[in-house]
N, C-alpha and C positions, 0 to 999 in steps of 0.2 A: 528457482529462488525458493529457499526454505523460509517459511513464515511461522511465527510462534505468537500466539495471542495470550495475554494475561491481564490481570487487573491489579492495580496498586493505588494506594492513597498517597497524596502529597502531604508531607508532614508540615508542622507549624512554621518551619523555616523556608518552606516553598520547595523543598527537595523531594526527589523521588528516588527510591532504591529498588532495584530489581535483582533478585537472587535466583540461583539454580537455573539459569538459562541454558537451553540445550545447544549452545554454541561453543566452539573451541576457544580456549584462552587466547586473547589477542585478535580474535576475529573482528573484522569491521562489520558492524550491523547498522542498518538504517532504523531510526527511531521515529515513530509517528505517535504523537500524543493527541488524543481525541477526547473532547468533553462529550460524554454520551447524553448530556442533558440539553444540548443545543436545540433550538427550535427547528422545525422542518425547513423553513426558508433559509436559515443559516446553514444547515447541512447541504441544501441544494446549491447554494452559492459556493460553498466550499468545494463541492463536487465539480461544479462548472469550472472553477479556477484550476483545479487539479487536471481536469480533462484538457483545458487549454494548454497547460504546461506540457502534458504528455504529447499533445499533438504538435508541439513545437520541437520535440526532440529530433535530432538529425536522422536517427535510424527509422523513425516513423515515415519520413518523407521518401524513404527507399522502398516502402511496402507497396506492392501492387494489389489490385483487386483479386488477382489470381492467388497471391500469397495468402490473403485473408481467407479466401474460399477454401484453400488447401488446409489451413489451420482449423477452420470450422469442421471440415470433413474428418480430419484426424481426431479431433476431440469427440465428435459424435460416434466414431468407430470404437472408442474406448469406453463408452457408457454402457 
């Protein structure tokens, strides 16, 4: 997954415009809008909700402890 982080301001009409993105025309991208000024408890609860959603994905249920250990080892080898 390619990720790109940028900052933008919402205009007076409540709209947000992003320009010069490093993705091909017509590419489907996922958009996550985050308020960087949320309180720590709000951010923690948001993170917990996201983790619950991720843990419910069908592909997660197919992961074994061995798969996870292999992924960690592969990551550590590249550092």
